[in-house]
N, C-alpha and C positions, 0 to 999 in steps of 0.2 A: 471503440476498439473492435467491436464485432464488424462494423462497416469497413474499417481499414483491413481487417483480415480477409474480408470478401474480395476487396480490390487486390490485395497483395497475392492472394492465392491465384488470381488470373495472370498477374504480370511477373511474379517472382521467378527467378532462374533456378531457385532451390525448391524442389517439390516438397509439399507437406500437407498434412490433413488436419482439420480442425473439428472438434466436437464442441458445440455451443451448449454448455451445461447450465441449466437453471437449478441452483441448489435452494430449495425452499426450506428455510429454518422454522417455518410456522407462520407465514404471512396471513393477514386477514384476506377475505375474499376479494376486496377492492384492489389491494396491492398486487395480489397474485394475478388478477385479471389484467392490470395495467402492464405488468412485466410480459405476459404472454401476448398481449396485443402489440406491444413494441416489437417483439421477436417476429410476429407474423407480418407486420408491416415491412420489416427488413428481409422477409422471406428466408429466415434462418431455420435450418433443420434442427431445432433445439431438442434437448433431452431434459426432462424434468426429474429431479431427484429430491424426494421429500424426506425431511428429518424432523426431529422433535426438539431442536436446539432451544427455541424460545421457551418451551415447557421446562427444560432443565435449568436454564439461566434465570427464570422468573423467581426462583426461590433464593437466588444468590444476589441480593440487591446491591451489596457493597462492591462485589467483584463481577457484576453482570456483564459489563462491556468487555472486560478482559477475557472472561470465560467464553463469552459468545464468539469473540474474534478467534480465539484458539480453537474452539470447536468447529467453527466454519472452515478454517484452514485445514484442519485434520480431516474433516469430511470430504472436502474438495480433493485433497491428495489421494485419499483412499478410493473415492469413486473414479477419479481420473486414471489411477493405476488399474482399477478393475476394468475400465473401458479400453485399456491398452495404450493409454497416452504416456508420454515421458516428460511432459511439462504441463504446468498450469499457468495461465496468463491472467494477471490481475490488472485492473484498470487505473492504478495509481498514476498520477501525473506529476509534472514538475512542482506545482504548488504543494502537493502532498509531501514531497521530499523536503522542501525548504521549511514548511511548517513543522514537520516532524523533528527536524534538526533544532529549530528554535525551542520547541516544546520540551525536548530532551534536556536542553540547557536550563531552561527556566524552571522546570518542575521535577526533573530527575537527576540533576547535577552531573550530567554526562553529555558528551558530544556524540550523537548517534543519529543516523538517518536510515533510509531504505535504499537498498542496492537495486540496480536494474535487473540483476540475475543472481540467483543463489541456489545452491544445492540443498536438498532436503536432508535434515539430520535423521529423520525417522522413517523416511520412505526411500529405500535404496534405488538409485537410478532415476529419481524424479528431480526435476528442477522447477523453480518458480521464476517467471519472467514478467517484466513490466514494460510492455511495448510502448506505452504512452509516456514514458519516463521524461522525455524532453519536450512534451507538449504542455503548454500553459492551460490552466483551468478556464481562463476567459475564452480561449479559442474553442474549447470543447463546448462551452455554454453557447457560443455563437453558432456553432454547427447545429446543436440541438434545437435552438430557437429557429434557425433558418428552415429546418426540416420539420418544425412543429412537433418535436418530441417532448414528452413530459415524463421524467423519470422519478422514481420514488427515492426518498432519503433513506435513513437507517431502517425505518419501518418496524422496529421492534416494539414490543408492548410497553416498554418503559417510556419511550418517546411518544407513543400514542396517548399515554395517561398523563405525562408531565408537560404542561403547557409551556413552561419556561425552560425546558431542558436545553434547547439549542442556544438560547440567550446566555446561559451560564456555562456553556461548554468551553473548555480551554482551547480547542481548535478554532472555534469561532472568534474567540478573543485574540488569538495569534493572527488569524486571517485579517482581522480589523486593524491590528497593529501594523502589519505589512502594508495594508492599503493606505494607512495614514502616512507612513514613511515614503510611500510611492509618490505622494503629492509633491514632495520636494526633491525626490530622487527617483526618476522614472525607471532607472536601471536596477533598483533595489532587488527585485526578484532574480534577475539574471546574475547579479553580483553574488548573492547568497548561494545560488545554485552552483556557479563556477567555483566559489570558494570551497565547496564540498569536494571538488575534484582537484584541488590544488593545496592540499593540506601539507604544510611544512612541518613534518613530524619532529624534526630535530629542535623545533622551537617550542614544543609542548613539554611541560614539566612532568606529565604523566600519560601513560598509554595502557590500553588493554590488549594483550596478545594471547590468543588461544584461551580466552576466559580468565587469564591471570592479570591482575593489576600491578603495574610497575611504575616506579617514579624514576626520574633521571638519575637519582643517587644510586639506584640499583645497577646502573650501567656505566656511570661516568668514569670510574676507574677499573671497571671489570672487563677484562679482555678474554673471558672464557668463551670460546667459540661455540660451546654447547648451549649457551643461553641465547635465545632470539633477541638480538639487539637492534632495535629500530634506529638507534642513535649513531651506530657505527658508520663510518664513512664507507 
């Protein structure tokens, strides 16, 4: 993503500025060095922002990953706003979107994924964008391998201590399922991704609108214009 921003900044008709922010939640020395070496190789004018997120989440074993993700996002928004930015750009790609959709169905009983752009609820005037939203993970890996880049994974202290953490992760399990299905249907990734953008809302028996859960029975005979009705013609 950083490499694409460098290219886009040169050729884009729309002027913009980029701050390459390294938010350090408490990496060990080796991981911190690898991140900085990658940034230096790409000649990025990076800014390092240190936090104590890993120290805080270490005592919350059952909710460590959830808490860590929330805190990272909050710290990024706060620092970006402090630096005068109006957006934060995250590196999620197409496979992240489709894996998240499947995981939400399999393990959370809902159909939900990540959007390419979203307004922050807690930081007024800030937006989150995902520039790699339509790029496949395999293409990113090919680019990294071609340029001899090696990037860190999660790098939190839980995964450093747990030898089998990745083997038991639900995301890895979902990724392997998609890879298996791809053997007989090479278009499986694109089909899932395209389906997320062609939701036939009138065919769903339940929806969530503005945080409220509705079923088709709530709207089927209700013509009240004050109620947001996704089923109305």
